[in-house]
A tleap script that builds the chain and sets N, CA, C and O, in Angstrom:
source leaprc.protein.ff14SB
mol = sequence {
  NMET ALA GLN VAL ALA GLU ASN ALA ARG THR
  LYS TRP GLN ARG ALA THR ILE PRO ASP TRP
  TYR GLY GLU GLY ARG ARG ARG VAL ASP ILE
  VAL SER GLY THR ALA VAL TRP PHE HIE ASN
  GLY GLN PRO PRO LEU PRO ILE ARG TRP VAL
  LEU ILE ARG ASP PRO LYS GLY LYS PHE LYS
  THR GLN ALA LEU LEU SER THR ASP LEU SER
  ILE SER PRO LEU GLN MET ILE LYS TRP PHE
  VAL LEU ILE CGLY
}
set mol.1.N position { 24.497 110.919 94.572 }
set mol.1.CA position { 23.179 110.461 94.216 }
set mol.1.C position { 23.044 110.239 92.720 }
set mol.1.O position { 22.260 109.398 92.279 }
set mol.2.N position { 23.806 110.991 91.941 }
set mol.2.CA position { 23.773 110.774 90.494 }
set mol.2.C position { 24.242 109.369 90.157 }
set mol.2.O position { 23.705 108.728 89.252 }
set mol.3.N position { 25.249 108.887 90.890 }
set mol.3.CA position { 25.745 107.535 90.652 }
set mol.3.C position { 24.675 106.498 90.989 }
set mol.3.O position { 24.536 105.503 90.278 }
set mol.4.N position { 23.926 106.719 92.055 }
set mol.4.CA position { 22.836 105.801 92.417 }
set mol.4.C position { 21.779 105.807 91.322 }
set mol.4.O position { 21.316 104.748 90.900 }
set mol.5.N position { 21.398 106.984 90.863 }
set mol.5.CA position { 20.351 107.112 89.842 }
set mol.5.C position { 20.741 106.432 88.534 }
set mol.5.O position { 19.887 105.867 87.850 }
set mol.6.N position { 22.018 106.481 88.186 }
set mol.6.CA position { 22.474 105.942 86.904 }
set mol.6.C position { 22.927 104.483 86.968 }
set mol.6.O position { 23.167 103.863 85.932 }
set mol.7.N position { 23.045 103.937 88.167 }
set mol.7.CA position { 23.533 102.570 88.336 }
set mol.7.C position { 22.442 101.568 87.966 }
set mol.7.O position { 21.342 101.615 88.517 }
set mol.8.N position { 22.737 100.673 87.047 }
set mol.8.CA position { 21.757 99.676 86.608 }
set mol.8.C position { 21.378 98.708 87.729 }
set mol.8.O position { 20.341 98.050 87.646 }
set mol.9.N position { 22.204 98.612 88.778 }
set mol.9.CA position { 21.910 97.699 89.880 }
set mol.9.C position { 21.077 98.346 90.992 }
set mol.9.O position { 20.734 97.676 91.966 }
set mol.10.N position { 20.751 99.623 90.865 }
set mol.10.CA position { 19.899 100.281 91.857 }
set mol.10.C position { 18.522 99.637 91.838 }
set mol.10.O position { 17.937 99.437 90.773 }
set mol.11.N position { 18.011 99.315 93.008 }
set mol.11.CA position { 16.707 98.650 93.131 }
set mol.11.C position { 15.621 99.701 93.390 }
set mol.11.O position { 15.335 100.053 94.534 }
set mol.12.N position { 15.037 100.180 92.320 }
set mol.12.CA position { 13.955 101.150 92.399 }
set mol.12.C position { 12.680 100.441 92.838 }
set mol.12.O position { 12.460 99.274 92.512 }
set mol.13.N position { 11.846 101.158 93.580 }
set mol.13.CA position { 10.544 100.643 93.977 }
set mol.13.C position { 9.465 101.513 93.347 }
set mol.13.O position { 9.599 102.735 93.291 }
set mol.14.N position { 8.410 100.887 92.880 }
set mol.14.CA position { 7.287 101.632 92.300 }
set mol.14.C position { 6.379 102.089 93.442 }
set mol.14.O position { 6.034 101.303 94.325 }
set mol.15.N position { 5.999 103.358 93.413 }
set mol.15.CA position { 5.122 103.926 94.437 }
set mol.15.C position { 4.049 104.751 93.750 }
set mol.15.O position { 4.275 105.321 92.682 }
set mol.16.N position { 2.889 104.807 94.368 }
set mol.16.CA position { 1.797 105.625 93.846 }
set mol.16.C position { 1.592 106.819 94.768 }
set mol.16.O position { 1.363 106.660 95.967 }
set mol.17.N position { 1.675 107.994 94.206 }
set mol.17.CA position { 1.438 109.232 94.953 }
set mol.17.C position { -0.012 109.619 94.695 }
set mol.17.O position { -0.415 109.759 93.540 }
set mol.18.N position { -0.812 109.796 95.765 }
set mol.18.CA position { -2.255 109.976 95.587 }
set mol.18.C position { -2.679 111.268 94.879 }
set mol.18.O position { -3.684 111.263 94.167 }
set mol.19.N position { -1.954 112.358 95.050 }
set mol.19.CA position { -2.364 113.618 94.428 }
set mol.19.C position { -1.134 114.318 93.869 }
set mol.19.O position { -0.513 115.137 94.546 }
set mol.20.N position { -0.793 113.994 92.642 }
set mol.20.CA position { 0.412 114.512 92.002 }
set mol.20.C position { 0.098 115.803 91.274 }
set mol.20.O position { -0.382 115.774 90.140 }
set mol.21.N position { 0.362 116.935 91.909 }
set mol.21.CA position { 0.194 118.252 91.302 }
set mol.21.C position { -1.152 118.429 90.610 }
set mol.21.O position { -1.222 118.976 89.509 }
set mol.22.N position { -2.218 117.967 91.254 }
set mol.22.CA position { -3.558 118.127 90.709 }
set mol.22.C position { -3.917 117.143 89.619 }
set mol.22.O position { -5.030 117.194 89.096 }
set mol.23.N position { -3.005 116.243 89.256 }
set mol.23.CA position { -3.268 115.247 88.213 }
set mol.23.C position { -3.964 114.006 88.756 }
set mol.23.O position { -4.413 113.163 87.979 }
set mol.24.N position { -4.060 113.883 90.059 }
set mol.24.CA position { -4.581 112.652 90.650 }
set mol.24.C position { -3.442 111.700 90.934 }
set mol.24.O position { -2.306 112.120 91.154 }
set mol.25.N position { -3.750 110.421 90.927 }
set mol.25.CA position { -2.747 109.400 91.251 }
set mol.25.C position { -1.656 109.332 90.191 }
set mol.25.O position { -1.927 109.402 88.992 }
set mol.26.N position { -0.414 109.193 90.659 }
set mol.26.CA position { 0.729 109.121 89.739 }
set mol.26.C position { 1.732 108.097 90.247 }
set mol.26.O position { 2.103 108.111 91.420 }
set mol.27.N position { 2.161 107.228 89.377 }
set mol.27.CA position { 3.189 106.252 89.738 }
set mol.27.C position { 4.563 106.822 89.461 }
set mol.27.O position { 4.809 107.423 88.416 }
set mol.28.N position { 5.456 106.622 90.423 }
set mol.28.CA position { 6.850 107.035 90.289 }
set mol.28.C position { 7.729 105.903 90.812 }
set mol.28.O position { 7.262 105.014 91.525 }
set mol.29.N position { 8.984 105.950 90.453 }
set mol.29.CA position { 9.968 105.017 90.986 }
set mol.29.C position { 10.788 105.759 92.029 }
set mol.29.O position { 11.192 106.901 91.811 }
set mol.30.N position { 11.036 105.104 93.173 }
set mol.30.CA position { 11.803 105.749 94.227 }
set mol.30.C position { 12.877 104.813 94.762 }
set mol.30.O position { 12.763 103.590 94.682 }
set mol.31.N position { 13.915 105.420 95.303 }
set mol.31.CA position { 14.942 104.716 96.047 }
set mol.31.C position { 15.382 105.685 97.146 }
set mol.31.O position { 15.426 106.896 96.928 }
set mol.32.N position { 15.707 105.153 98.318 }
set mol.32.CA position { 16.033 106.000 99.456 }
set mol.32.C position { 17.173 105.404 100.265 }
set mol.32.O position { 17.443 104.205 100.203 }
set mol.33.N position { 17.823 106.251 101.010 }
set mol.33.CA position { 18.892 105.811 101.894 }
set mol.33.C position { 19.253 106.920 102.854 }
set mol.33.O position { 18.604 107.965 102.885 }
set mol.34.N position { 20.284 106.691 103.633 }
set mol.34.CA position { 20.775 107.719 104.549 }
set mol.34.C position { 22.230 108.009 104.216 }
set mol.34.O position { 22.933 107.185 103.631 }
set mol.35.N position { 22.651 109.181 104.599 }
set mol.35.CA position { 24.019 109.620 104.352 }
set mol.35.C position { 24.402 110.591 105.463 }
set mol.35.O position { 23.595 110.906 106.338 }
set mol.36.N position { 25.624 111.050 105.415 }
set mol.36.CA position { 26.096 112.051 106.366 }
set mol.36.C position { 26.445 113.305 105.574 }
set mol.36.O position { 27.190 113.254 104.595 }
set mol.37.N position { 25.897 114.420 106.013 }
set mol.37.CA position { 26.138 115.704 105.371 }
set mol.37.C position { 27.251 116.416 106.129 }
set mol.37.O position { 27.157 116.623 107.339 }
set mol.38.N position { 28.301 116.787 105.411 }
set mol.38.CA position { 29.410 117.524 106.001 }
set mol.38.C position { 29.374 118.952 105.492 }
set mol.38.O position { 29.206 119.196 104.297 }
set mol.39.N position { 29.534 119.895 106.416 }
set mol.39.CA position { 29.572 121.312 106.061 }
set mol.39.C position { 30.716 121.926 106.867 }
set mol.39.O position { 30.806 121.713 108.077 }
set mol.40.N position { 31.584 122.681 106.209 }
set mol.40.CA position { 32.758 123.255 106.877 }
set mol.40.C position { 32.384 123.946 108.183 }
set mol.40.O position { 31.489 124.790 108.223 }
set mol.41.N position { 33.081 123.574 109.242 }
set mol.41.CA position { 32.882 124.220 110.532 }
set mol.41.C position { 31.684 123.724 111.315 }
set mol.41.O position { 31.451 124.186 112.431 }
set mol.42.N position { 30.920 122.798 110.763 }
set mol.42.CA position { 29.730 122.279 111.435 }
set mol.42.C position { 29.915 120.787 111.709 }
set mol.42.O position { 30.647 120.107 110.991 }
set mol.43.N position { 29.251 120.282 112.748 }
set mol.43.CA position { 29.337 118.833 112.974 }
set mol.43.C position { 28.600 118.076 111.875 }
set mol.43.O position { 27.650 118.600 111.294 }
set mol.44.N position { 29.029 116.843 111.583 }
set mol.44.CA position { 28.327 116.036 110.573 }
set mol.44.C position { 26.859 115.848 110.968 }
set mol.44.O position { 26.529 115.773 112.152 }
set mol.45.N position { 25.999 115.776 109.975 }
set mol.45.CA position { 24.566 115.667 110.211 }
set mol.45.C position { 23.990 114.531 109.371 }
set mol.45.O position { 24.175 114.519 108.154 }
set mol.46.N position { 23.292 113.571 109.995 }
set mol.46.CA position { 22.683 112.497 109.195 }
set mol.46.C position { 21.483 113.034 108.416 }
set mol.46.O position { 20.723 113.861 108.918 }
set mol.47.N position { 21.328 112.560 107.204 }
set mol.47.CA position { 20.188 112.965 106.371 }
set mol.47.C position { 19.570 111.736 105.711 }
set mol.47.O position { 20.241 110.726 105.495 }
set mol.48.N position { 18.289 111.839 105.397 }
set mol.48.CA position { 17.618 110.850 104.547 }
set mol.48.C position { 17.524 111.469 103.164 }
set mol.48.O position { 17.166 112.637 103.014 }
set mol.49.N position { 17.852 110.667 102.153 }
set mol.49.CA position { 17.706 111.118 100.767 }
set mol.49.C position { 16.718 110.210 100.052 }
set mol.49.O position { 16.616 109.018 100.341 }
set mol.50.N position { 15.996 110.804 99.117 }
set mol.50.CA position { 15.041 110.071 98.291 }
set mol.50.C position { 15.235 110.525 96.853 }
set mol.50.O position { 15.235 111.723 96.568 }
set mol.51.N position { 15.399 109.573 95.956 }
set mol.51.CA position { 15.427 109.883 94.522 }
set mol.51.C position { 14.077 109.498 93.939 }
set mol.51.O position { 13.540 108.432 94.240 }
set mol.52.N position { 13.534 110.375 93.101 }
set mol.52.CA position { 12.251 110.141 92.433 }
set mol.52.C position { 12.514 110.111 90.937 }
set mol.52.O position { 13.096 111.040 90.378 }
set mol.53.N position { 12.078 109.032 90.297 }
set mol.53.CA position { 12.255 108.876 88.848 }
set mol.53.C position { 10.885 108.675 88.217 }
set mol.53.O position { 10.048 107.945 88.749 }
set mol.54.N position { 10.664 109.318 87.096 }
set mol.54.CA position { 9.394 109.199 86.388 }
set mol.54.C position { 9.469 108.087 85.352 }
set mol.54.O position { 10.219 108.197 84.382 }
set mol.55.N position { 8.694 107.008 85.546 }
set mol.55.CA position { 8.736 105.926 84.553 }
set mol.55.C position { 8.241 106.366 83.171 }
set mol.55.O position { 8.559 105.730 82.166 }
set mol.56.N position { 7.462 107.459 83.120 }
set mol.56.CA position { 6.979 107.984 81.835 }
set mol.56.C position { 7.989 108.925 81.183 }
set mol.56.O position { 7.835 109.296 80.019 }
set mol.57.N position { 9.019 109.310 81.932 }
set mol.57.CA position { 10.050 110.189 81.389 }
set mol.57.C position { 9.633 111.634 81.224 }
set mol.57.O position { 10.259 112.364 80.456 }
set mol.58.N position { 8.580 112.079 81.930 }
set mol.58.CA position { 8.111 113.464 81.776 }
set mol.58.C position { 8.893 114.462 82.623 }
set mol.58.O position { 8.878 115.657 82.332 }
set mol.59.N position { 9.582 113.989 83.673 }
set mol.59.CA position { 10.424 114.893 84.448 }
set mol.59.C position { 11.742 114.199 84.778 }
set mol.59.O position { 11.829 112.972 84.809 }
set mol.60.N position { 12.760 115.015 85.023 }
set mol.60.CA position { 14.086 114.496 85.349 }
set mol.60.C position { 14.075 113.902 86.752 }
set mol.60.O position { 13.274 114.299 87.598 }
set mol.61.N position { 14.964 112.953 86.987 }
set mol.61.CA position { 15.119 112.369 88.311 }
set mol.61.C position { 15.457 113.487 89.298 }
set mol.61.O position { 16.306 114.337 89.029 }
set mol.62.N position { 14.774 113.467 90.445 }
set mol.62.CA position { 14.930 114.511 91.447 }
set mol.62.C position { 15.380 113.911 92.768 }
set mol.62.O position { 15.122 112.739 93.043 }
set mol.63.N position { 16.050 114.708 93.585 }
set mol.63.CA position { 16.481 114.280 94.913 }
set mol.63.C position { 15.798 115.144 95.967 }
set mol.63.O position { 15.685 116.360 95.819 }
set mol.64.N position { 15.348 114.492 97.026 }
set mol.64.CA position { 14.808 115.174 98.192 }
set mol.64.C position { 15.690 114.816 99.381 }
set mol.64.O position { 16.197 113.698 99.468 }
set mol.65.N position { 15.875 115.768 100.299 }
set mol.65.CA position { 16.714 115.551 101.469 }
set mol.65.C position { 15.970 115.987 102.723 }
set mol.65.O position { 15.199 116.946 102.699 }
set mol.66.N position { 16.211 115.270 103.819 }
set mol.66.CA position { 15.612 115.640 105.100 }
set mol.66.C position { 16.571 115.291 106.223 }
set mol.66.O position { 17.258 114.271 106.171 }
set mol.67.N position { 16.614 116.140 107.234 }
set mol.67.CA position { 17.418 115.842 108.418 }
set mol.67.C position { 16.623 115.028 109.434 }
set mol.67.O position { 17.183 114.587 110.438 }
set mol.68.N position { 15.339 114.823 109.195 }
set mol.68.CA position { 14.501 114.008 110.076 }
set mol.68.C position { 14.465 112.585 109.525 }
set mol.68.O position { 13.730 112.299 108.580 }
set mol.69.N position { 15.253 111.702 110.113 }
set mol.69.CA position { 15.363 110.335 109.610 }
set mol.69.C position { 14.114 109.503 109.862 }
set mol.69.O position { 13.974 108.419 109.295 }
set mol.70.N position { 13.205 109.989 110.701 }
set mol.70.CA position { 11.993 109.221 111.006 }
set mol.70.C position { 10.920 109.367 109.926 }
set mol.70.O position { 9.951 108.607 109.917 }
set mol.71.N position { 11.076 110.318 109.029 }
set mol.71.CA position { 10.091 110.543 107.971 }
set mol.71.C position { 10.281 109.507 106.868 }
set mol.71.O position { 11.400 109.270 106.415 }
set mol.72.N position { 9.184 108.894 106.443 }
set mol.72.CA position { 9.267 107.891 105.382 }
set mol.72.C position { 9.499 108.567 104.031 }
set mol.72.O position { 9.136 109.729 103.846 }
set mol.73.N position { 10.098 107.847 103.097 }
set mol.73.CA position { 10.279 108.406 101.756 }
set mol.73.C position { 8.958 108.858 101.122 }
set mol.73.O position { 8.911 109.908 100.480 }
set mol.74.N position { 7.890 108.080 101.296 }
set mol.74.CA position { 6.601 108.476 100.707 }
set mol.74.C position { 6.082 109.764 101.324 }
set mol.74.O position { 5.532 110.607 100.616 }
set mol.75.N position { 6.248 109.932 102.631 }
set mol.75.CA position { 5.802 111.169 103.266 }
set mol.75.C position { 6.598 112.355 102.745 }
set mol.75.O position { 6.038 113.426 102.513 }
set mol.76.N position { 7.897 112.172 102.561 }
set mol.76.CA position { 8.710 113.259 102.016 }
set mol.76.C position { 8.193 113.685 100.648 }
set mol.76.O position { 8.109 114.879 100.360 }
set mol.77.N position { 7.846 112.718 99.804 }
set mol.77.CA position { 7.348 113.035 98.464 }
set mol.77.C position { 5.995 113.727 98.548 }
set mol.77.O position { 5.753 114.694 97.826 }
set mol.78.N position { 5.113 113.251 99.412 }
set mol.78.CA position { 3.794 113.883 99.548 }
set mol.78.C position { 3.925 115.330 99.972 }
set mol.78.O position { 3.227 116.190 99.435 }
set mol.79.N position { 4.806 115.625 100.927 }
set mol.79.CA position { 5.026 117.008 101.357 }
set mol.79.C position { 5.624 117.838 100.231 }
set mol.79.O position { 5.241 118.993 100.046 }
set mol.80.N position { 6.556 117.267 99.478 }
set mol.80.CA position { 7.189 117.974 98.359 }
set mol.80.C position { 6.137 118.368 97.323 }
set mol.80.O position { 6.141 119.497 96.832 }
set mol.81.N position { 5.249 117.454 96.993 }
set mol.81.CA position { 4.193 117.724 96.011 }
set mol.81.C position { 3.211 118.754 96.555 }
set mol.81.O position { 2.710 119.596 95.809 }
set mol.82.N position { 2.938 118.687 97.854 }
set mol.82.CA position { 1.978 119.596 98.482 }
set mol.82.C position { 2.444 121.045 98.387 }
set mol.82.O position { 1.650 121.943 98.107 }
set mol.83.N position { 3.751 121.269 98.624 }
set mol.83.CA position { 4.243 122.653 98.606 }
set mol.83.C position { 4.762 123.080 97.237 }
set mol.83.O position { 5.057 124.256 97.024 }
set mol.84.N position { 4.877 122.123 96.302 }
set mol.84.CA position { 5.431 122.427 94.988 }
set mol.84.C position { 4.470 123.154 94.163 }
set mol.84.O position { 4.771 123.493 93.018 }
savepdb mol mol.pdb
quit
């Protein structure tokens, strides 16, 4: 994921999160995809990953992971902010 975050050809999308840690609406850049997670002795598991980048540069690029591929990237971010 670090390679995706640092690649100049990565196509980031601008998204607005409605309630960013009590600050109200916040714009972030996101990119998402799927991958396979391998763990010794366990069967491979598909995951959805989401990278969040702050266009203002106030926080470092972060990665979120989920084993539920039906969840949208925006929903993953909303849940992350809710419990953060």
